[in-house]
C-alpha positions as CSV (number, residue, x, y, z in Angstrom):
1,M,-17.5,-26.8,-12.8
2,A,-18.2,-26.2,-16.4
3,L,-18.1,-22.6,-18.0
4,E,-21.6,-23.2,-19.8
5,Q,-23.3,-24.1,-16.4
6,L,-22.3,-20.7,-15.1
7,P,-25.5,-18.1,-15.0
8,Q,-25.6,-16.0,-18.4
9,L,-25.1,-12.5,-17.6
10,T,-26.4,-9.7,-19.7
11,S,-23.3,-7.8,-19.7
12,Q,-21.2,-10.8,-21.0
13,K,-23.9,-11.9,-23.6
14,S,-23.8,-8.2,-24.7
15,L,-20.4,-8.2,-25.3
16,V,-20.4,-11.4,-27.1
17,E,-22.9,-9.9,-29.4
18,R,-21.0,-6.7,-30.1
19,I,-17.9,-9.2,-31.0
20,K,-20.2,-11.2,-33.4
21,Y,-21.5,-7.9,-34.9
22,Q,-17.8,-6.7,-35.6
23,I,-16.9,-10.2,-37.1
24,S,-20.1,-10.1,-39.3
25,V,-19.3,-6.9,-41.0
26,G,-15.5,-7.6,-41.4
27,A,-12.3,-9.5,-40.2
28,P,-11.4,-7.4,-37.2
29,F,-8.0,-8.2,-34.8
30,I,-10.0,-7.5,-31.6
31,I,-8.1,-7.6,-28.0
32,L,-10.4,-8.0,-25.1
33,K,-8.8,-6.3,-22.0
34,G,-10.1,-7.2,-18.7
35,S,-8.7,-7.3,-14.7
36,L,-8.0,-11.0,-13.5
37,G,-11.1,-12.8,-13.0
38,A,-13.4,-10.3,-15.0
39,G,-14.6,-13.5,-17.0
40,K,-12.4,-13.4,-20.4
41,T,-12.3,-17.5,-20.5
42,V,-16.2,-17.4,-20.3
43,I,-16.4,-15.0,-23.0
44,C,-14.0,-16.8,-25.2
45,E,-16.2,-19.9,-24.8
46,Q,-19.4,-18.5,-25.4
47,L,-18.1,-16.4,-28.3
48,I,-17.1,-20.2,-29.8
49,S,-20.7,-21.4,-28.9
50,A,-22.3,-18.4,-30.2
51,V,-20.8,-18.4,-33.9
52,D,-22.4,-20.3,-36.4
53,D,-21.0,-23.2,-38.7
54,K,-20.1,-20.7,-41.5
55,F,-16.8,-20.5,-39.3
56,V,-14.0,-22.9,-38.9
57,K,-13.1,-22.2,-35.1
58,A,-10.1,-22.6,-33.4
59,Y,-9.4,-22.0,-29.4
60,I,-6.0,-21.5,-28.1
61,P,-5.5,-21.4,-24.4
62,G,-2.4,-19.1,-23.1
63,A,-2.1,-20.2,-19.6
64,G,0.0,-22.9,-20.5
65,N,3.2,-21.0,-21.7
66,H,3.4,-23.2,-24.9
67,D,6.1,-22.7,-27.1
68,L,6.2,-21.8,-30.9
69,T,5.8,-25.5,-32.2
70,K,3.1,-26.3,-29.4
71,C,0.8,-23.1,-30.5
72,R,1.2,-24.2,-34.4
73,E,-0.1,-27.9,-33.2
74,I,-3.2,-26.7,-31.3
75,L,-4.3,-24.4,-34.0
76,L,-3.6,-26.6,-36.9
77,N,-5.3,-29.7,-35.3
78,Q,-8.6,-27.4,-35.2
79,I,-8.7,-25.9,-38.5
80,S,-7.3,-28.8,-40.7
81,K,-9.6,-31.7,-41.5
82,T,-6.3,-33.7,-42.5
83,N,-3.9,-35.2,-40.2
84,K,-1.2,-34.3,-42.5
85,I,0.4,-31.3,-40.8
86,N,3.7,-30.5,-39.7
87,A,3.9,-28.2,-36.7
88,N,7.6,-27.4,-37.4
89,D,6.5,-25.6,-40.5
90,K,5.8,-21.6,-40.8
91,L,1.9,-21.3,-40.4
92,I,1.5,-19.2,-43.6
93,G,3.0,-22.4,-45.6
94,T,0.8,-24.7,-44.0
95,V,-2.1,-22.7,-44.1
96,Q,-2.1,-22.0,-47.7
97,K,-2.5,-25.8,-48.4
98,I,-5.7,-26.1,-46.4
99,N,-8.9,-25.8,-48.2
100,F,-11.6,-24.1,-46.0
101,N,-14.6,-24.7,-48.2
102,G,-15.7,-21.1,-48.5
103,K,-15.7,-20.8,-44.8
104,R,-14.2,-17.9,-42.6
105,V,-11.8,-18.9,-39.9
106,L,-12.4,-17.6,-36.4
107,I,-9.4,-18.0,-34.0
108,V,-9.7,-17.0,-30.2
109,I,-6.7,-16.7,-28.0
110,D,-7.1,-16.6,-24.4
111,D,-4.6,-15.0,-22.2
112,F,-2.9,-13.4,-25.4
113,D,0.3,-12.1,-23.3
114,N,1.4,-15.8,-22.6
115,V,1.8,-16.7,-26.2
116,A,5.0,-17.0,-27.8
117,D,5.8,-13.6,-29.7
118,R,7.0,-15.7,-33.0
119,F,3.7,-17.2,-33.1
120,I,2.1,-13.6,-33.0
121,S,4.2,-12.5,-35.9
122,E,3.2,-15.7,-37.7
123,L,-0.6,-15.3,-37.2
124,A,0.1,-11.5,-38.1
125,D,1.4,-13.1,-41.5
126,I,-1.4,-14.9,-42.0
127,Y,-4.1,-12.0,-41.1
128,S,-2.3,-9.6,-43.5
129,T,-1.9,-12.0,-46.3
130,Y,-5.7,-12.7,-46.1
131,A,-6.9,-9.3,-45.3
132,K,-8.5,-8.7,-48.8
133,E,-10.4,-11.9,-48.6
134,Q,-11.6,-11.3,-44.9
135,L,-10.7,-14.7,-44.3
136,F,-9.4,-14.6,-41.0
137,S,-10.8,-12.9,-37.6
138,I,-8.6,-13.0,-34.6
139,V,-9.9,-12.4,-31.1
140,A,-7.7,-12.4,-28.0
141,T,-7.6,-11.4,-24.3
142,V,-5.2,-9.7,-22.4
143,S,-5.1,-9.0,-18.4
144,S,-1.8,-6.9,-17.8
145,S,-2.0,-3.2,-19.0
146,S,1.9,-3.4,-19.6
147,K,1.7,-6.7,-21.8
148,L,-1.4,-5.0,-23.7
149,S,0.9,-2.0,-24.8
150,Q,3.6,-4.2,-25.8
151,K,1.3,-6.5,-27.9
152,V,-0.4,-3.5,-29.4
153,R,3.3,-1.9,-30.4
154,Q,4.3,-5.4,-31.9
155,L,1.2,-5.7,-33.9
156,N,1.6,-1.9,-34.9
157,S,5.2,-3.0,-35.9
158,L,3.9,-5.3,-38.3
159,A,1.4,-3.0,-39.8
160,I,-1.9,-4.1,-37.8
161,E,-4.1,-1.8,-36.0
162,P,-5.8,-4.2,-33.1
163,M,-9.5,-2.8,-32.0
164,E,-9.5,-2.9,-28.2
165,M,-12.5,-3.6,-26.2
166,Q,-12.9,-3.6,-22.3
167,I,-14.5,-6.0,-20.2
168,K,-16.3,-3.9,-17.9
169,P,-17.6,-5.1,-14.4
170,I,-20.9,-6.5,-14.0
171,S,-23.5,-4.9,-12.4
172,M,-24.9,-5.4,-8.7
173,Q,-27.8,-7.5,-9.8
174,E,-25.4,-9.9,-11.7
175,S,-23.0,-9.8,-8.7
176,I,-25.8,-11.0,-6.5
177,L,-26.7,-13.7,-9.2
178,V,-23.2,-14.7,-9.2
179,M,-23.0,-15.0,-5.4
180,H,-25.9,-17.0,-5.5
181,Y,-24.4,-19.4,-7.8
182,Y,-21.3,-19.7,-6.3
183,G,-22.8,-19.8,-2.5
184,S,-24.9,-22.6,-3.7
185,Q,-21.8,-24.7,-4.8
186,V,-20.5,-24.6,-1.1
187,G,-23.9,-24.9,0.6
188,M,-24.9,-21.3,1.5
189,R,-28.7,-21.1,2.0
190,G,-31.1,-18.5,2.9
191,L,-29.0,-15.5,1.1
192,D,-31.4,-12.8,0.6
193,D,-30.9,-10.2,-2.0
194,R,-31.4,-7.2,0.4
195,S,-28.5,-8.8,2.6
196,L,-26.3,-9.2,-0.3
197,K,-26.8,-5.7,-1.6
198,N,-25.1,-4.5,1.9
199,S,-22.5,-6.8,1.9
200,R,-19.5,-5.2,2.0
201,E,-17.5,-8.3,0.4
202,L,-19.8,-7.8,-2.5
203,Q,-19.1,-4.3,-3.0
204,A,-15.5,-4.7,-2.3
205,A,-15.7,-7.5,-5.4
206,K,-16.2,-4.2,-7.5
207,G,-18.0,-6.4,-10.1
208,N,-15.6,-9.1,-10.5
209,P,-17.0,-12.5,-10.9
210,G,-13.4,-14.0,-10.0
211,A,-13.0,-11.8,-6.9
212,I,-16.6,-13.1,-5.8
213,K,-15.7,-16.5,-6.4
214,S,-12.6,-15.9,-4.3
215,M,-14.6,-14.3,-1.3
216,I,-17.0,-17.3,-1.2
217,E,-14.2,-19.7,-1.2
218,G,-12.5,-17.7,1.8
219,I,-15.9,-17.8,3.8
220,S,-16.7,-21.5,3.2
221,D,-14.0,-22.6,5.3
222,V,-15.9,-21.3,8.1
223,D,-19.7,-22.0,8.6
224,C,-20.9,-20.7,5.4
225,N,-24.3,-21.9,6.3
226,K,-24.3,-19.0,9.1
227,Y,-22.9,-16.5,6.8
228,N,-24.8,-13.0,7.5
229,P,-23.5,-9.9,5.7
230,I,-25.4,-7.6,8.3
231,E,-24.2,-9.0,11.3
232,R,-20.4,-8.7,9.9
233,A,-21.3,-5.2,8.9
234,K,-22.3,-4.8,12.8
235,K,-18.5,-6.4,13.9
236,R,-16.9,-4.0,11.3
237,K,-18.8,-0.9,12.9
238,K,-18.0,-2.3,16.2
239,A,-14.1,-2.4,15.4
240,V,-14.2,1.2,13.6
241,L,-15.7,2.6,16.8
242,T,-13.0,0.9,19.0
243,A,-10.4,2.3,16.9
244,L,-12.1,5.7,17.2
245,F,-12.2,5.7,21.0
246,G,-8.6,4.4,20.7
247,G,-7.8,7.6,18.6
248,A,-9.2,10.0,21.1
249,A,-7.2,8.2,24.1
250,I,-4.1,8.8,21.9
251,A,-5.1,12.5,21.1
252,A,-5.7,13.1,24.7
253,T,-2.4,11.8,25.8
254,V,-0.4,14.1,23.2
255,A,-2.7,17.2,24.1
256,G,-1.2,16.4,27.7
257,I,2.3,16.4,26.7
258,L,1.5,19.5,24.5
259,V,0.3,21.4,27.6
260,Y,3.4,20.2,30.1
261,V,5.8,21.5,27.1
262,I,4.4,25.1,26.7
263,K,3.7,25.2,30.6
264,N,7.8,25.0,30.9
265,Q,8.9,26.3,27.5
266,N,9.9,29.7,29.2
267,K,11.8,28.0,32.1
268,P,15.8,29.2,31.9
269,L,18.2,26.6,31.1
270,V,20.9,28.2,33.5
271,D,20.5,29.1,37.1
272,D,20.2,33.1,37.6
273,E,22.6,32.9,40.4
274,Y,25.4,31.1,38.6
275,A,25.0,33.2,35.6
276,Y,25.7,36.5,37.8
277,E,28.6,34.9,39.5
278,R,30.0,33.9,36.2
279,N,29.4,37.1,34.7
280,T,30.8,39.3,37.6
281,G,34.1,37.1,37.6
282,V,34.4,37.7,33.8
283,S,33.9,41.4,34.3
284,D,36.6,41.4,37.1
285,M,39.0,39.7,35.3
286,Q,38.8,42.1,32.1
287,S,39.3,45.0,34.6
288,L,42.5,43.2,35.9
289,I,43.9,42.8,32.6
290,E,43.1,46.7,31.5
291,N,44.6,47.8,34.5
292,D,47.7,45.5,34.1
293,D,47.8,47.0,30.2
294,R,47.9,50.5,32.0
295,N,50.4,49.9,34.4
296,V,52.7,48.4,32.0
297,D,51.9,51.7,29.7
298,S,52.9,53.9,32.8
299,L,56.4,52.0,33.3
300,A,57.4,52.6,29.6
301,P,58.8,56.2,29.8
302,E,60.5,55.5,33.1
303,L,61.9,52.3,31.3
304,S,63.4,54.4,28.5
305,R,64.8,57.3,30.5
306,P,68.7,57.4,31.3
307,R,69.9,56.7,34.4
308,E,71.6,59.8,35.7
309,D,72.1,58.7,39.2
310,L,74.5,56.3,38.2
311,N,78.3,57.3,37.3
312,P,79.5,55.9,34.8
313,L,76.9,54.4,33.0
314,V,78.7,51.3,31.4
315,T,77.1,49.8,28.1
316,V,78.7,47.1,26.0
317,E,79.0,47.5,22.7
318,E,79.3,44.4,20.0
319,K,82.7,46.0,18.5
320,G,84.2,45.5,22.0
321,S,84.2,49.0,22.7
322,V,83.3,50.6,26.1
323,S,81.4,54.1,26.5
324,S,81.2,55.8,29.5
325,N,79.2,59.0,30.4
326,S,79.5,61.3,33.6
327,G,77.8,64.5,33.6
328,E,78.3,66.2,30.0
329,S,81.4,64.7,29.7
330,S,82.0,61.2,27.6
331,V,85.1,59.0,27.4
332,N,85.3,56.3,24.6
333,I,87.9,53.7,25.5
334,S,89.0,51.6,22.4
335,K,90.7,48.4,22.6
336,K,93.1,49.8,20.0
337,E,94.2,52.5,22.5
338,D,98.1,52.7,23.6
339,S,99.1,51.6,26.7
340,A,99.8,54.9,28.0
341,S,96.4,55.6,28.7
342,P,96.0,56.4,32.4
343,D,92.0,55.7,32.5
344,N,90.8,52.2,33.9
345,K,88.2,50.2,31.7
346,I,85.2,48.7,33.2
347,V,84.1,45.6,31.0
348,I,80.5,44.1,31.2
349,S,79.9,40.5,30.1
350,D,76.9,39.0,28.7
351,E,76.2,37.5,32.1
352,D,75.6,41.1,33.7
353,S,78.9,41.0,35.5
354,A,81.6,43.6,35.7
355,D,85.4,43.4,36.0
356,I,88.0,46.0,36.7
357,V,90.8,45.9,34.2
358,T,93.6,47.8,33.4
359,G,95.1,48.7,30.3
360,A,97.1,46.2,28.8
361,T,100.0,48.5,28.3
362,A,99.2,51.0,31.2
363,K,101.3,51.3,34.1
364,S,99.6,50.5,37.3
365,T,102.3,53.0,39.4
366,G,100.3,55.8,37.5
367,L,97.1,55.5,39.5
368,N,96.7,55.9,43.6
369,D,94.7,53.5,45.9
370,S,91.7,56.1,46.2
371,D,91.0,56.5,42.5
372,K,90.7,52.5,42.0
373,T,88.2,52.4,45.4
374,V,86.1,55.2,43.8
375,D,85.8,53.5,40.3
376,K,85.2,50.2,41.9
377,L,82.5,51.2,44.0
378,R,81.0,53.2,40.9
379,A,81.4,50.0,39.2
380,E,79.8,47.9,41.6
381,A,76.6,50.6,42.1
382,N,76.3,50.2,38.4
383,I,76.4,46.3,38.3
384,E,73.5,46.5,41.2
385,A,71.4,48.7,39.3
386,K,71.7,46.7,36.4
387,A,70.7,43.7,38.0
388,K,68.0,45.2,39.7
389,D,66.6,46.3,36.3
390,I,66.9,42.9,34.9
391,A,65.0,41.4,38.0
392,E,62.4,44.1,37.5
393,N,62.3,43.7,33.8
394,N,61.5,39.8,34.6
395,A,58.9,40.4,37.2
396,R,57.0,42.6,34.6
397,K,57.4,39.8,32.2
398,D,56.2,37.4,34.5
399,N,53.3,39.5,35.4
400,L,53.1,40.2,31.4
401,V,52.8,36.4,31.0
402,K,50.5,35.6,34.0
403,A,48.1,38.4,32.8
404,E,48.2,37.0,29.2
405,E,47.4,33.4,30.7
406,K,44.7,34.9,33.0
407,A,43.2,36.8,29.8
408,V,43.3,33.3,27.8
409,A,41.7,31.7,30.6
410,E,38.9,34.5,30.8
411,A,38.3,34.2,27.2
412,E,38.0,30.7,27.2
413,A,35.4,31.0,29.9
414,K,33.9,33.5,27.7
415,A,33.9,31.1,24.8
416,K,32.5,28.2,27.0
417,L,30.0,30.7,28.1
418,E,29.2,31.6,24.4
419,A,29.0,27.7,23.7
420,E,26.4,27.2,26.6
421,K,24.1,30.0,25.5
422,K,24.3,28.9,22.1
423,A,23.5,25.2,23.3
424,A,20.4,26.7,24.9
425,E,19.5,28.6,22.0
426,E,19.4,25.3,20.1
427,M,17.8,23.5,22.9
428,A,15.0,26.1,22.8
429,K,15.1,26.1,19.2
430,A,14.5,22.4,19.5
431,E,11.8,22.6,21.7
432,A,10.2,25.1,19.4
433,E,10.6,22.6,16.5
434,A,9.0,19.8,18.7
435,K,6.3,22.1,19.5
436,V,5.5,22.7,15.9
437,K,5.9,19.3,15.3
438,L,3.5,18.2,18.1
439,E,1.1,20.7,16.7
440,A,1.1,19.2,13.3
441,A,0.7,15.8,15.0
442,K,-2.2,17.2,16.7
443,K,-3.8,18.7,13.6
444,A,-3.4,15.6,11.6
445,A,-5.1,13.5,14.5
446,E,-7.7,16.1,14.6
447,E,-8.1,15.9,10.7
448,K,-8.0,12.2,10.6
449,A,-10.7,12.1,13.3
450,K,-13.0,14.5,11.2
451,A,-12.2,12.3,8.1
452,E,-13.2,9.2,9.9
453,A,-16.0,11.1,11.1
454,E,-17.1,12.3,7.6
455,A,-16.8,8.7,6.4
456,K,-18.7,7.2,9.1
457,A,-21.7,10.0,8.2
458,K,-21.2,8.9,4.7
459,L,-21.5,5.2,5.2
460,E,-24.8,5.9,7.5
461,A,-26.1,8.1,4.6
462,A,-25.3,5.2,2.2
463,K,-26.9,2.8,4.4
464,K,-30.2,4.9,5.2
465,A,-30.3,5.3,1.6
466,A,-30.0,1.5,0.9
467,E,-32.7,0.8,3.4
468,E,-34.9,3.5,1.9
469,K,-34.2,1.9,-1.6
470,A,-35.3,-1.6,-0.4
471,K,-38.2,0.1,1.6
472,A,-39.4,1.4,-1.7
473,E,-38.7,-1.5,-3.8
474,A,-40.8,-3.6,-0.8
475,D,-43.9,-1.3,-1.4
476,A,-43.6,-1.2,-5.2
477,K,-43.3,-5.2,-4.7
478,A,-46.3,-5.2,-2.5
479,K,-48.5,-3.0,-4.8
480,L,-47.6,-5.0,-7.7
481,E,-48.6,-8.0,-5.5
482,A,-51.9,-6.2,-4.6
483,E,-52.6,-5.5,-8.3
484,K,-52.0,-8.9,-9.2
485,K,-54.1,-10.4,-6.8
486,A,-56.9,-8.0,-7.8
487,A,-56.4,-9.2,-11.5
488,V,-56.5,-12.8,-10.3
489,E,-59.7,-12.2,-8.2
490,K,-61.5,-10.4,-11.2
491,A,-60.4,-13.3,-13.6
492,K,-61.9,-15.6,-11.0
493,A,-65.2,-13.8,-10.6
494,E,-65.4,-13.5,-14.7
495,A,-64.7,-17.5,-14.7
496,E,-67.3,-18.1,-12.1
497,A,-69.7,-16.4,-14.0
498,K,-68.9,-17.9,-17.2
499,A,-68.9,-21.4,-15.4
500,K,-72.3,-20.6,-14.0
501,L,-73.6,-19.6,-17.6
502,E,-72.0,-22.5,-19.1
503,A,-73.6,-24.6,-16.4
504,E,-77.2,-23.5,-17.3
505,K,-76.3,-23.9,-21.1
506,K,-75.2,-27.3,-20.2
507,A,-78.2,-28.5,-17.7
508,A,-80.5,-27.3,-21.2
509,E,-78.5,-29.4,-23.4
510,E,-78.8,-32.4,-20.8
511,K,-82.6,-32.2,-20.7
512,A,-82.8,-32.2,-24.3
513,K,-80.3,-35.0,-24.5
514,A,-82.2,-36.8,-21.8
515,E,-85.3,-36.7,-23.9
516,A,-83.2,-37.8,-26.9
517,E,-81.8,-40.7,-24.9
518,A,-85.4,-42.0,-23.6
519,K,-86.1,-42.0,-27.4
520,A,-82.8,-43.6,-28.4
521,K,-83.2,-46.1,-25.4
522,L,-86.2,-47.4,-26.9
523,E,-84.3,-47.8,-30.6
524,A,-81.5,-49.1,-28.5
525,A,-83.4,-51.9,-26.8
526,K,-84.3,-53.0,-30.2
527,K,-81.2,-52.6,-31.6
528,A,-79.5,-54.3,-28.6
529,A,-80.9,-57.8,-29.4
530,E,-79.7,-57.3,-33.1
531,E,-76.0,-56.4,-31.6
532,K,-76.0,-59.2,-28.9
533,A,-75.5,-61.6,-31.7
534,K,-73.1,-59.4,-33.2
535,A,-71.2,-58.8,-29.9
536,E,-70.8,-62.3,-29.2
537,A,-69.2,-62.6,-33.0
538,E,-66.7,-59.7,-32.1
539,A,-66.1,-61.2,-28.8
540,K,-64.7,-64.2,-30.3
541,A,-62.7,-62.2,-32.8
542,K,-61.3,-60.0,-30.3
543,L,-60.1,-63.0,-28.2
544,E,-58.0,-64.2,-31.5
545,A,-56.9,-60.6,-31.7
546,E,-55.7,-60.6,-28.0
547,N,-53.8,-63.8,-28.4
548,K,-52.2,-62.3,-31.3
549,A,-51.5,-59.3,-29.7
550,A,-49.8,-61.3,-26.4
551,E,-47.4,-62.8,-29.1
552,V,-46.2,-59.6,-30.8
553,K,-45.9,-58.1,-27.3
554,A,-43.6,-61.3,-26.2
555,R,-41.4,-60.5,-29.3
556,A,-41.3,-57.0,-28.6
557,D,-40.1,-57.5,-25.2
558,A,-37.4,-59.9,-26.4
559,Q,-36.3,-57.3,-28.8
560,H,-36.3,-54.6,-26.2
561,K,-34.1,-57.1,-23.9
562,A,-31.7,-57.5,-26.7
563,Q,-31.3,-53.8,-27.2
564,E,-30.6,-53.1,-23.6
565,E,-28.0,-55.9,-23.7
566,R,-26.2,-54.0,-26.7
567,N,-26.4,-50.8,-25.1
568,S,-24.8,-51.7,-22.2
569,Q,-22.1,-53.7,-24.0
570,S,-21.7,-50.3,-25.8
571,V,-21.2,-48.5,-22.6
572,N,-18.9,-50.8,-21.1
573,G,-16.9,-51.0,-24.3
574,D,-17.3,-54.5,-25.4
575,N,-18.5,-53.3,-28.7
576,K,-16.8,-52.1,-31.7
577,Q,-17.7,-48.5,-30.7
578,L,-15.0,-46.1,-31.4
579,P,-13.3,-44.4,-28.1
580,F,-14.5,-40.6,-27.6
581,E,-10.6,-39.6,-28.0
582,E,-10.6,-41.0,-31.9
583,L,-13.6,-38.9,-32.7
584,N,-13.4,-36.3,-35.3
585,D,-12.7,-33.0,-33.6
586,S,-14.8,-31.0,-36.1
587,H,-17.8,-33.1,-35.5
588,Y,-20.7,-32.7,-32.7
589,T,-22.0,-34.4,-30.1
590,V,-25.0,-33.8,-27.6
591,Q,-24.2,-33.5,-23.9
592,L,-27.2,-35.4,-21.9
593,V,-26.4,-34.7,-18.3
594,A,-23.5,-33.9,-16.1
595,T,-23.4,-35.4,-12.6
596,S,-20.9,-36.2,-9.6
597,K,-22.3,-40.0,-9.6
598,K,-20.8,-42.4,-12.0
599,D,-23.6,-45.0,-11.6
600,E,-26.1,-42.3,-12.6
601,A,-24.4,-41.6,-15.7
602,Q,-23.8,-45.1,-16.4
603,R,-27.6,-45.7,-16.0
604,V,-28.6,-42.7,-18.4
605,A,-26.0,-44.0,-21.2
606,R,-27.6,-47.7,-21.0
607,K,-30.8,-46.2,-21.3
608,V,-30.3,-44.3,-24.5
609,G,-27.3,-46.2,-26.1
610,N,-24.5,-45.0,-28.6
611,S,-23.0,-42.6,-25.5
612,W,-20.0,-42.4,-23.9
613,V,-19.5,-41.7,-19.9
614,L,-16.6,-39.1,-19.8
615,F,-15.1,-37.8,-16.3
616,R,-14.6,-34.0,-16.2
617,K,-11.5,-33.1,-13.6
618,K,-11.9,-29.5,-13.0
619,D,-15.8,-30.0,-11.5
620,Q,-15.2,-33.8,-10.8
621,Q,-18.0,-34.6,-12.6
622,Y,-19.2,-37.5,-15.0
623,I,-20.7,-36.1,-18.4
624,V,-22.7,-38.3,-20.8
625,M,-22.3,-37.6,-24.4
626,Y,-24.4,-39.1,-27.1
627,G,-23.7,-40.0,-30.5
628,D,-21.2,-38.6,-33.3
629,F,-22.7,-36.4,-35.6
630,K,-20.9,-34.3,-38.6
631,D,-22.5,-31.1,-37.9
632,R,-24.4,-29.0,-35.2
633,S,-27.7,-29.3,-36.8
634,S,-27.8,-33.1,-37.2
635,A,-26.9,-33.1,-33.2
636,T,-29.6,-30.7,-32.5
637,Q,-32.0,-32.8,-34.6
638,S,-31.1,-35.8,-32.9
639,I,-32.3,-34.3,-29.5
640,S,-36.1,-35.0,-30.4
641,G,-35.7,-38.4,-30.8
642,L,-34.2,-39.1,-27.1
643,P,-36.9,-40.3,-24.4
644,E,-38.8,-37.6,-22.8
645,A,-37.3,-38.1,-19.5
646,I,-33.8,-37.1,-20.9
647,R,-35.6,-34.3,-23.1
648,K,-36.5,-32.6,-19.7
649,T,-32.9,-32.1,-18.7
650,K,-32.5,-29.7,-22.0
651,P,-29.5,-31.6,-23.4
652,W,-27.4,-29.3,-26.1
653,A,-25.0,-29.9,-28.7
654,K,-21.2,-29.4,-28.2
655,N,-17.7,-29.5,-30.4
656,I,-16.1,-32.8,-29.9
657,A,-13.0,-30.8,-29.9
658,A,-14.3,-28.6,-26.9
659,V,-15.2,-31.6,-25.1
660,K,-12.0,-33.1,-25.6
661,K,-10.4,-30.2,-23.7
662,E,-12.5,-30.7,-21.1
663,I,-11.8,-33.9,-19.9
664,Q,-8.2,-33.6,-20.3
């Protein structure tokens, strides 16, 4: 669909007028920023069409991601009257060779962020070079905020401060107008303004024409004739209520879990009887250990006391000497004693065994048998006592080891109990945290339900306000209709009174006229006889004139038929008329009609002549272009010479370069 066929929006026209004013008072470098679908391309074309012939105009589309050479070629082909251009040279050198004949230059760049950076640098060079003459004005559009900042920084680095203008969202009334237009394109019917104002889809578009178009295209695949915003709003309301009831059910489940946790949070983690038995066992073990310690301490003095009931007490010395104590007397026997010593020696080995050994040099004959027997018995008694002490010591050691093992086992049991107690505390802490988390979830669910309720109330209030506003508008409209009807009736009554007065006046005039006619009739009867003869002569002359007119008409019909044949040949390409692609881009032509039927377009072209039938791919329509004119004014003046049926379609003048771009 052609951009110029879109409905004329007040906000877009206002922005175009602001840009025109800025261009008229200087040579600005303007950047138009707006979101995707805000209508940047429409504004660019409207600006090109709105600027008069005092400007040399060029339009550079940025959607193709053209490289530097292609951008130069597109620009130079529009601002240069000659074909002697080289797109490989820098722009500044080529532009300096062009004669603009006192006209200023307007360059419009769509999607400025997709143009090559080097091309922007060359444009900035041209703009700065001719800044004093105010020769160049540049208008560019940008969609991305990040790209906008990047391009502004690039221009600032080239000593250019661009002027930024925002493309604001269109109003609700304009959105309804755009939706009507796009809806009619896909076959929607019966969309009233009240329903569209309450349309959630239209409100979600937020004044973006592109979003409105996408929304229409999205619902056109269903049954666009049954599109009803109010019914869609009811379905959305039903879905919201379903979600609310589902949320309430979830909240009830969470509350039940919370009640169960609170009810069982004080239940002991370990059975009381088992804990009592464990604690009692540990206490008993500790008492046994303490008793054993006391028993060992009580035995210490007994173990350290000398044994006086044994005689002699024999000890083993490291140097090999043996000591013997009996009562208060003591005898030391050394290995170095001479052989004359009459005493016997008792030697105790490391294995706690005793042997009766005689001196190496003593005479066995000096001792009697009874003394030997007493000494032997004493030695045996001493050995038995020593063995008993060793056994008792070993028993004590075993008891101590067993006590230590028991203490270790008790300590391990105590540590295990402490670990179980700590685990129980951690579990209780985890349950407390779960409880807090559950409380937070419950609170969040309540806040969410509250927010949904507030949103629902707000929606109801907005809906009620919209209904009241619609009702007020309807009342105002009805009042205006009543006033209009009363005015019409009043005008009708005045017209009837005036007509009655005119009728009376006319009756008087007719009466006077009748009298005059009666008088004139008498004169006419007299004159009729005279004119009869004259009429016969005139009838004869009239017959001759009719014959002559018939001959003239025949010649005119033949000429008209020949002209139609020539026109048909012109449309079908049988004459020497230039193809439309070879026409001068700076010239203008007139668009007569745009239709999806090729036969209809060819019929209009044959009827007018000097026309081209072109196919426009973007909207799949055939357009009829009439004439090749040097400027816009000549093209506009030619419209008055077209047939009346064609003038009713309101044809308009267009730049040939713009038309070529449409049919590419």
